[in-house]
C-alpha positions in Angstrom: -59.1 -61.7 -27.2 -57.3 -64.4 -25.1 -59.0 -67.7 -24.6 -57.8 -70.9 -22.9 -58.9 -74.3 -23.9 -58.4 -77.7 -22.3 -59.9 -81.2 -21.8 -61.2 -81.0 -18.3 -62.6 -84.5 -18.4 -63.1 -87.2 -21.0 -65.0 -85.6 -23.8 -65.5 -82.3 -21.9 -63.6 -79.2 -23.1 -63.6 -76.0 -20.8 -63.1 -72.8 -22.7 -62.1 -69.9 -20.6 -62.1 -66.2 -21.2 -60.7 -63.2 -19.6 -64.1 -61.4 -19.2 -67.7 -62.0 -18.9 -68.6 -59.9 -21.9 -66.1 -61.7 -24.2 -67.6 -64.9 -23.1 -71.1 -64.1 -23.8 -70.6 -62.4 -27.1 -68.9 -65.6 -28.3 -71.4 -67.8 -27.2 -74.5 -66.0 -27.7 -75.6 -67.8 -31.2 -74.2 -71.0 -30.5 -76.0 -71.1 -26.8 -79.3 -69.9 -28.2 -79.3 -72.2 -31.2 -79.2 -74.9 -28.6 -81.4 -74.1 -25.8 -83.3 -70.8 -26.7 -87.3 -71.2 -26.2 -87.5 -69.0 -29.4 -84.5 -70.1 -31.5 -83.5 -73.5 -30.8 -82.5 -75.3 -33.9 -83.3 -72.1 -36.0 -80.6 -69.9 -38.1 -81.0 -66.4 -37.0 -79.0 -63.1 -36.9 -77.8 -61.4 -34.1 -80.2 -58.3 -34.5 -83.1 -60.7 -34.4 -82.2 -62.2 -31.1 -81.3 -59.0 -29.6 -85.0 -57.5 -30.4 -86.5 -60.8 -29.2 -84.4 -60.7 -25.8 -85.2 -57.0 -24.8 -89.0 -57.8 -25.3 -88.7 -61.2 -23.3 -86.0 -61.5 -20.8 -86.6 -60.2 -17.3 -83.8 -57.5 -17.3 -84.8 -56.3 -20.8 -88.7 -56.3 -20.1 -87.5 -54.2 -16.8 -84.9 -51.7 -18.5 -85.8 -51.8 -22.3 -82.1 -52.7 -23.0 -80.1 -55.5 -24.3 -78.5 -57.0 -21.2 -77.3 -60.4 -22.1 -73.6 -59.9 -22.0 -74.2 -59.1 -18.1 -76.9 -61.7 -17.8 -75.0 -64.8 -18.4 -71.8 -66.2 -17.1 -71.4 -69.7 -18.0 -72.0 -71.4 -21.4 -72.4 -75.2 -22.4 -73.1 -76.8 -25.7 -72.9 -80.0 -27.2 -70.3 -80.3 -30.2 -73.1 -81.0 -32.8 -74.2 -77.3 -32.3 -70.9 -76.1 -34.2 -71.7 -77.7 -37.3 -74.3 -75.3 -38.9 -71.8 -72.7 -38.0 -69.0 -74.5 -39.9 -71.4 -75.1 -42.9 -71.9 -71.3 -43.4 -75.7 -71.2 -42.4 -74.8 -68.4 -39.9 -72.7 -66.3 -42.2 -71.5 -63.6 -41.7 -69.8 -64.9 -38.4 -68.6 -62.6 -35.8 -64.7 -62.3 -35.1 -65.6 -64.2 -31.6 -67.5 -66.8 -33.4 -64.7 -67.7 -35.8 -62.2 -67.9 -33.0 -64.4 -70.5 -31.3 -65.0 -72.5 -34.2 -61.1 -72.2 -34.9 -60.5 -74.1 -31.6 -62.3 -77.1 -32.5 -61.9 -77.4 -36.1 -59.4 -80.1 -36.1 -61.8 -82.7 -34.6 -65.2 -81.5 -36.1 -66.5 -84.8 -36.8 -66.0 -86.0 -32.9 -68.7 -86.0 -30.3 -68.0 -84.1 -27.4 -69.2 -81.1 -25.0 -68.0 -77.6 -24.6 -68.5 -75.8 -21.4 -67.2 -72.0 -21.0 -66.7 -69.7 -17.9 -64.4 -66.4 -17.4 -61.6 -65.6 -15.0 -63.9 -64.5 -12.3 -66.5 -67.2 -12.5 -67.1 -68.8 -8.9 -66.5 -72.6 -8.3 -70.2 -73.1 -8.4 -70.4 -71.6 -11.9 -67.6 -74.2 -12.9 -69.5 -77.0 -11.2 -72.8 -76.2 -12.9 -71.4 -76.3 -16.4 -69.3 -79.4 -15.8 -72.7 -81.0 -14.6 -74.0 -80.1 -17.8 -71.2 -81.9 -19.5 -71.5 -85.2 -17.6 -75.3 -85.1 -18.3 -74.4 -85.2 -21.9 -71.3 -87.4 -22.0 -71.9 -90.0 -19.4 -75.0 -92.2 -19.7 -74.4 -93.4 -16.1 -74.3 -90.0 -14.6 -77.2 -89.3 -16.6 -79.3 -92.1 -15.5 -78.3 -91.5 -12.0 -79.6 -87.9 -12.0 -82.8 -88.7 -13.5 -83.6 -91.3 -11.0 -82.8 -88.8 -8.2 -85.2 -86.1 -10.0 -87.9 -88.5 -9.8 -88.0 -88.2 -6.0 -88.8 -84.3 -6.7 -92.4 -83.5 -5.5 -94.8 -82.2 -8.1 -95.1 -78.6 -6.6 -91.2 -78.3 -6.8 -91.0 -79.6 -10.3 -93.7 -77.1 -11.2 -92.1 -74.0 -9.8 -88.8 -74.9 -11.2 -90.2 -75.2 -14.5 -92.0 -72.0 -14.2 -88.7 -70.2 -13.2 -87.1 -71.7 -16.3 -89.8 -70.7 -18.5 -90.4 -67.3 -17.2 -86.5 -66.4 -17.1 -86.8 -66.4 -20.9 -83.4 -68.5 -21.5 -84.6 -72.2 -21.6 -86.3 -74.5 -24.2 -88.5 -77.3 -22.5 -86.2 -79.8 -24.4 -83.3 -78.8 -21.6 -85.7 -78.3 -18.6 -84.5 -81.9 -17.2 -80.8 -80.9 -17.5 -81.1 -77.3 -16.3 -83.3 -78.7 -13.2 -80.5 -81.1 -12.3 -77.6 -78.2 -12.2 -79.9 -75.6 -10.7 -80.6 -77.8 -7.6 -77.4 -78.8 -7.3 -75.4 -75.5 -7.4 -77.9 -72.7 -7.3 -80.5 -73.3 -4.2 -80.2 -69.9 -3.2 -80.9 -68.4 -6.6 -84.0 -70.8 -7.0 -85.2 -69.5 -3.8 -84.8 -65.8 -4.6 -87.2 -66.7 -7.8 -89.8 -68.0 -5.9 -88.9 -71.9 -5.4 -89.5 -73.6 -2.2 -86.0 -75.0 -1.6 -86.9 -76.6 1.7 -88.1 -79.7 0.1 -85.0 -80.1 -2.0 -82.3 -80.2 0.3 -82.2 -84.1 0.2 -82.2 -83.9 -3.6 -79.2 -81.3 -3.5 -77.3 -83.5 -1.3 -77.9 -86.6 -3.7 -77.0 -84.7 -6.8 -73.7 -83.4 -5.3 -72.7 -87.0 -4.2 -73.3 -88.2 -7.6 -71.4 -85.3 -9.2 -68.4 -86.1 -6.8 -68.4 -89.8 -7.7 -68.3 -89.3 -11.5 -66.2 -86.1 -11.8 -62.7 -86.5 -10.3 -59.9 -84.0 -11.2 
């Protein structure tokens, strides 16, 4: 498995995989320990998650199959998520999990953010994940984003929260962050899932302007 890693911005590290499946297999337990509505801050086995995901994810409910590796093409976690894995709480680790932990072992005690994509990820996926990193590492960016999101009308916020809940992938603790990245980069996706995006065009523009101001290559 070939993995590339580099610091993309201050305290934001980009990990890039050759394939979507490699990416998702590597990050599954890290990501779900961070933001799953069922497994956030819990220790769990891969088999436990698979059983839950088939019963609760839209594709799982529809097909009766475990579709996680096809469903998700971008990942993001704060460095603190790695710690219980380093401490052995998630043993036995998979080969992929060991590789990721090895990439960051030399600065284990530092506070940073990890984002991950694969070779065929589009520019919007990359922007989506970078925005997560900025929200976590840059207090000024986060403050600006929250100020913009306060302009969202109640119905739009409720529709987005319903989308985040029904998709089966997000704990309420991360809804604010996910709301900002979805409005910024995934308007067409939100529309397909029942969100009235007409009211969000101004918010989308403001969020993208803030992103451009705080992220410069």
